[in-house]
C-alpha positions in Angstrom: 168.4 100.4 122.5 166.2 98.2 124.6 165.0 94.9 123.1 162.2 93.3 125.0 162.5 89.5 125.1 159.1 87.8 124.6 158.7 84.2 125.9 155.0 83.7 125.8 153.7 80.1 125.4 151.0 80.9 122.8 150.9 82.7 119.5 148.1 85.0 120.7 149.9 85.8 123.9 153.0 86.7 121.8 151.1 88.9 119.5 149.4 90.7 122.4 152.8 91.2 124.1 154.2 92.8 121.0 151.5 95.6 120.9 153.2 98.9 121.5 156.8 97.5 121.2 159.1 98.7 118.4 162.0 96.3 119.2 161.6 92.8 120.5 163.1 89.3 120.5 160.7 86.4 120.0 161.7 83.2 121.7 160.0 80.7 119.4 161.3 77.7 121.4 159.0 78.8 124.2 155.8 78.9 122.0 153.8 75.7 122.3 153.4 73.9 119.0 154.7 76.8 117.0 154.4 76.2 113.2 156.1 77.8 110.3 152.9 79.6 109.5 152.8 80.9 113.0 156.4 82.2 112.7 155.6 84.0 109.4 152.5 85.5 111.1 154.5 86.9 114.0 157.3 88.3 112.0 155.1 90.0 109.5 153.6 92.3 112.2 156.2 95.0 111.7 158.8 96.6 114.0 162.3 95.4 114.6 162.1 91.8 115.6 164.8 89.2 116.5 164.0 85.6 115.7 165.4 83.2 118.3 164.9 79.5 118.8 167.1 78.0 121.5 168.0 74.3 121.6 166.2 71.9 123.8 162.5 71.7 123.0 162.9 71.1 119.2 165.2 69.2 116.9 167.8 71.2 115.0 165.8 70.6 111.8 162.6 71.9 113.6 164.5 75.0 114.8 165.9 75.7 111.4 162.4 75.5 109.8 161.0 78.0 112.3 164.0 80.4 111.9 163.8 80.3 108.1 160.0 81.0 108.3 160.7 83.9 110.6 163.2 85.4 108.1 160.7 84.9 105.3 158.1 86.6 107.4 160.3 89.7 107.9 162.6 89.2 110.9 165.1 92.0 111.2 167.6 89.8 113.0 168.1 86.1 113.5 170.0 84.7 116.4 172.0 81.5 115.9 174.2 79.8 118.5 177.9 79.6 117.7 178.0 75.9 118.7 175.2 74.9 116.3 175.9 72.4 113.6 177.6 73.7 110.4 174.7 72.7 108.1 172.2 74.5 110.4 174.3 77.7 110.5 174.9 77.7 106.8 171.2 77.3 106.0 170.1 80.1 108.3 172.9 82.5 107.3 172.3 81.9 103.6 168.5 82.6 104.0 169.2 85.7 106.1 171.7 87.1 103.6 169.1 86.7 100.8 166.5 88.6 102.8 168.6 91.4 104.3 168.1 90.0 107.8 171.1 90.7 110.1 172.8 87.8 111.8 173.5 87.6 115.6 175.9 84.7 116.4 175.6 84.0 120.1 177.7 82.3 122.7 176.4 81.4 126.1 178.3 80.1 129.2 175.7 79.3 131.9 178.4 78.5 134.5 181.0 81.2 134.4 182.6 84.1 132.6 185.7 82.8 130.8 189.1 84.6 130.7 189.4 87.6 128.4 191.7 85.7 125.9 189.1 83.0 125.5 186.3 85.5 125.1 188.2 87.4 122.4 188.7 84.1 120.6 185.0 83.4 120.8 184.1 86.8 119.4 186.5 86.2 116.5 184.8 82.9 115.9 181.4 84.6 115.9 182.4 87.0 113.2 184.3 84.3 111.2 181.0 82.4 111.2 179.2 85.3 109.5 177.9 87.5 112.4 176.9 91.1 111.9 176.6 91.1 115.7 178.4 88.9 118.2 176.5 88.2 121.4 178.4 87.1 124.5 176.3 86.0 127.5 178.0 84.6 130.5 177.2 83.8 134.1 178.6 86.5 136.4 180.0 85.6 139.9 181.9 88.8 140.7 182.4 92.4 139.7 185.6 91.4 137.9 183.4 89.2 135.7 181.2 92.3 134.9 184.3 94.3 134.2 185.7 91.6 131.9 182.5 91.5 129.9 182.1 95.3 129.6 185.8 95.5 128.5 185.0 93.5 125.4 183.1 96.6 124.1 186.4 98.3 123.3 185.9 97.3 119.7 184.9 98.7 116.3 182.6 95.7 115.8 179.1 95.3 117.0 179.3 93.2 120.2 176.5 92.5 122.7 177.6 91.6 126.2 175.3 90.2 128.9 176.1 89.2 132.4 173.6 86.5 133.4 172.4 86.1 136.9 171.6 88.7 139.6 175.2 89.9 139.9 175.3 90.6 136.2 172.4 93.0 136.1 174.7 96.0 135.9 175.9 94.9 132.5 172.3 95.3 131.2 172.4 98.9 132.1 176.0 99.8 131.3 176.6 97.8 128.1 174.5 100.2 125.9 176.2 103.2 127.4 179.6 101.7 126.6 178.9 100.6 123.0 176.8 97.6 123.0 174.2 98.0 120.1 171.3 97.2 122.5 170.4 95.5 125.7 167.6 93.0 126.6 164.8 93.5 129.0 161.7 91.7 130.2 158.2 93.1 129.5 157.3 92.5 133.1 158.7 90.9 136.2 157.8 87.2 136.2 158.2 87.0 132.4 162.0 86.9 132.2 163.5 84.7 129.5 166.9 84.9 131.2 167.9 85.3 134.9 168.8 88.9 135.7 166.7 90.6 133.1 165.3 94.0 134.2 161.8 95.1 133.5 161.7 97.3 130.3 160.1 100.3 132.0 162.6 100.2 134.9 165.5 99.8 132.6 164.3 102.7 130.4 164.0 104.9 133.5 167.6 104.0 134.5 168.9 104.9 131.0 166.9 108.1 130.8 168.3 109.1 134.2 171.8 108.6 133.1 171.2 110.5 129.9 169.8 113.4 131.9 173.0 113.4 134.0 175.1 113.8 130.9 176.1 110.1 130.4 176.1 109.6 126.6 174.4 106.6 125.2 176.1 105.0 122.2 173.9 104.0 119.3 175.2 101.2 117.2 175.4 101.6 113.4 173.3 98.4 113.2 170.3 100.2 114.6 170.7 103.4 112.6 
């Protein structure tokens, strides 16, 4: 239900952060000098782990090598960006399928939340690419943006929606209630990997409170 996003800069820091967590995302692009051996080490520790390596610090080839190593190490999920190169996507998807690793195809708009028709087209493109889960993360500027994102969960497919920024925080609470397979949190304030992430303990308290009040939380088939 709650996936803690880990963005530590060292392997040892990452391994320490994972202690006691059953579900986490490892941002390998944030680990200094991460090697394939390091990736295998992290993802062989057990638990449900998402392998993520965002563009920027590494070449596409370097990112692919780390993601493949993570899958070989035992990653439960791998996150690849919709706008990545076709060769990159094919390599990761092929490796993931061979290892029983589920595929998240993600789309990020760091400036705005597009119109619904555009978002629906993006979701379709994610699944056409080979996604088991489509992840839609957009900058939120208004409550209508939040409503537009949450409205995407009216689907039989596994769709993650995230409103980025302070105004999008509500989506991190409401999305799992409305059908998103899980939501992302930070282990502690100051360790956020995306603007607007809520501390894991705080988010869990919010969700437990809603459950106690009779608001049903929907569990995705992908986590059963």
